[in-house]
N, C-alpha and C positions, 0 to 999 in steps of 0.2 A: 453575654447573646450568642458569640458566637457557638461555645457548647450546646446551645440550644440549635441553632443552625444544624450544626454538624448532626444534631441527633436526629433531626426532621431529615437530612437529605440523605442518610443512613439507607441503604438497600436492604437489607436485616430488620431493622426496626422497622421500615414502613410494611416488609414484608409477615411481620410479624401482627403486627395492625390492622394489618388485611386480613389475616387467619383469624385474626381472634372476632372481625364483624363478621365473617363469612359464617363461622359455625356459630354466633349468636344472633344472626339473621334463621339461623337453618333451626334453632332448636324454637324459636319465636312461632316459626313459620311451623312450625308440628307441633308444637304443644298447644298455640291459642285452638284452631278446632276441636281439640281436646278437651278443653275448658270451657268451651262455646256451649250456652244455654240453651236448646229446643225450647222457645218460651212457649212455642203454639203446642206441642206435645205435653207440656205443665200442663197450661191452660186446661188443655182435653181432661187428664187425668183429675183432676179437681172438678170438673165438671162433672165426670162418673161421678166421683164420690158425694159430688148434690145430689145426684140421680140416684143415688141408692140411700142417700137418706130422705127426699121425698119418698120414695118409695118406703122405706122402713116407715116413717111418719104416717103414711094412707095406711100401711098394713094395721100399724097402732091404732088410727084411731079406728078403723072396721073392727077390730077385734074388741076395743071399748064399748063400738055401738052395738055389738052380740054377745059379749061376755062378758060386759059390766066391768073392766079391769085389764090393766097388763100385766105384763108375765115381768114379775120385778127380776134385776138382772144382775151378776157380780162380778162384772166385768171394769174394768177403771179405766175411762175416757183418758184422752191424752189433755193436757194443761190442766189436773186438776187443783194441781194446789196455784193455780191463777186461780181458776174459779172458787177455792176455799178463800180466796183472801177478796175479790167480791162480796159473795156470801158474806164473811164473817162482816170485813167493813160499812155493806152495806150500798156499795160505790151505785147500783142502777139506778138508786132512788135521788145522791143527793151529785152524782155529775151529770144529771141530765141525761139517761140514755136513753129516753123514751123515742131520741129520734135517730141513735146511733147507731140501729140497724141498720136503717136506708140510706145512711150516711157510709157504710161501710160498701154496704150493696154498690150503691153510684159507684165506689174505689174499687169494684173489685173483689172486696173479700168477703166472704161468706163463710155462714155455720156460729157455732153460737164460741168457738174459741177465738177468732176472729174480735167477735164482739168484746170475751175478756179480757183477752189482751190487749185491744185499745184503752177499758178501762182501768186496767192494773197501769198501762203506760201513762195515763192522764194522773194517776195518783202519784206515783213514783218519778216522776220527770220533774215535775216542780221541788218537789225532796232532793232528788240529784240535786239540780241546778243552784237551789240555795243553797245545800251542804259544798259545795264545787266553789258557788262563790264563797262563802265565810272561811274556807281554809285556806284560797287564793289572795284573801282580805289577810289574814292572817299573818300567811309565809313572808307578802312583801308589807308587812305594818302599815296596811291602810295605805301606802302609798302620800304619806303624809297630808291627806283629805280629814277633815272635822268627819266628826260621828253622823251627823245627819246625812255629810252626801253619803259616807258609808254605808247606811241603813239604805237608799234610796239605792245605793247598786245594787245590795242584796236582791232587794225588795221586786227588782228590775228584772232581776236574772230565776229568781222565782216565779213571776209575771210570765216570764218569756218561756220557761217550763211549762208553763199552763198551758201557753197557746201552742208548743213546738208538734204534739201531736196533733191537733187542727190542722195547722199549716200542713205538715204533713198529708191530712189526709185529701185536702182540699187540693195539692198539688199534684196529689194521685187520680182525681177525682179528673181532673182540667186535663190532663195527658189522655188519659182512657176518653173522653166524651171528645175529644178532638180526631183522635184516631177514630173514632167508630162516625163522627159527623164523616170525618174524608170520606171514608170506604159505604157510607151507607147508600149513596147515590146507585153504583155497582154490584151491591147487597138488592138492593129493589130491584136493578133490571133484569139480575140471575133469579129471583123468587117470581117476578113476571116471564119470563122463561121456563121457570119449572110448571107453574100454576097453566099456561096456556097448553102446555104438554100436554098434560091430564094429571098431572101428579097430586098425590091429595099433598094439604097442607104440611103436614111430622113431617111427609117424604119430601120437599120443597126443604124445608127449614134444614131438614140433613145436610141434603144437597149442599144447598149455598153455605152453611156452616163448614165443611168440608172445601170447599172452593174458593170462600174469601178469606182465607187464613192466612194466607200469603200476604195479603193488604190490609191486614187488622186483626190480628189477634183477640181483640176485644170484641170484636162484632163476630166474630165467629164464636169465641164462648158465651155470647147472651143470646147466638140464634140458636146452637147447641144446647143449653139450658132450657131454652122454650123449646122445644123438643120436645123435652125431655118431662114437663110439664105437661104441656098436651097429651102426653100416653098414660100422666099417671096423676093427675089431677080431677077429682067429680067435677070440678068446673072449666070449660077452653077457656071461659072468659077471665076465667082468675089468671090463666096462663099470659094471656095477652094483655093485661093492667098490671100485672106483673114485671113485662117486658119495659112497657113506659116506666114506671117507677124507675126499676134499676137505671136505663139508660138515659133518663131526665132528658129527653131531645123531642125540641117540637115535630119533627119530622118523623120520628121514631112514633111519637104519640098521637100522629094523626093514621098513619099506617095500623096500629092496633088501634083507633075507632072503626078503622072500614073491615078491619079483620072481625071485630065484633059485630060489627052491623050485620056483615056476612052469614056468619055464624049464627044470627037469630034469625033473620030475613030468608036468607037463603039467595040474596044477590049477586050476580055477576062479579069476579074481582079483577077480571081481565082490564076492562076499560079505565078503573078506580088505582088500579094500581099503574097502569099505561100515565094517570093525570099526574099522580104523586110522586113517579120516576123524576118526569120531567120537571114539578116543581123542585123537587130537592137538586135538581143538576144545576136550575135558574139561582137556587139559594146559594148555591155554591162557588158557582160564577160570578152570584153579587157580593158575594164574601172577598173572593180573589179582586174583583175589580177596587173593591170599598180598601182592600188592604194597599193598593198600587197606588192610590187615590191619598191616601196619607203618609206614604214613603218621601214628597217632595218637604213636607214640612218640617218632617223627625232629621232630615239631611240639612236641613236649615243653620240650626246650632252647630252640629257639627263642622259643615263650611267651614262656617264664619271663625269658629275655633280652632281648627286645625288647618284648615287648605288656605283662607285669607292671608294669614300670617306668614306661608315660606311663601306664596305670589309675589304680596310685598318685598321682601329678600330679595328674593330672584327679580324681582322687576328694578329695585331703587338702587340694588347692592351697584350694579355698574354704573350707575349715576354717582353717585357718591360716593364711589372711587375716583371717578373723572374729577368730581367736584374741588374734593381733597389735595388731589396730585396739580391743580389747576392753583394752588392755594400755595 
């Protein structure tokens, strides 16, 4: 104990520790900004790629309608191995992938490569969990459990592997929708300002997407993608419906309905967008009040479990000491 105290009071040792901490802090302070990802830049890059895919798809459709066929290509696409696995095992049919594309779009994952990766993950995740659980049980000799219990553990691990991709996709979708729900009232206000200033709806979407990126990257991504679809899709209504389908938010669906009606009947957008912006803000305030009202019941159990015993100890301990002292 004396040697430890001498070591801790040694000036040279303390100076060395302080120097090491300072050097580590300097390296971390310089290195972290270099390693930080620019999520907005990456999402805008993915939107640009999606815009190119939309343009290529529409060009191919026009070529097929005009020439009766598309030109063959020898270029290899990324994810070719995963695509061959999906086609060979016919994963799109027996893994119920008819809704996979919509679920991936709501999670912000687009393109055939994302769908192929998701299907391959749904194939190999249960197999991997099954193999891992079997190997783990064999290495630990089954933990002394009967064969039925071991089989149940292995089957449970396989079932968890089946659900893991869906759980990941559901969590990603929930976080993305929460971010868009928070930023949508501000986006609607900006869209209203742009429309009332005389901008076209395409220019308004592009302007709002560039401004709202600091508050919500998913919202900026969806607006930029809608702007691209408005430029290339033959039917503008389809672009609005795709926005509602990708976000899956009631407030966005209301706005897209107003935009579709304005596109069809030529009705003014200013008043309708102002009413929707106010309703969206009221909904956000109602959700915040609902969370605040639900806080006291949620705190009841933690207070009983953690706070009340400590309070009883503080109150009763002096009295118990006095009682035992008099005895």
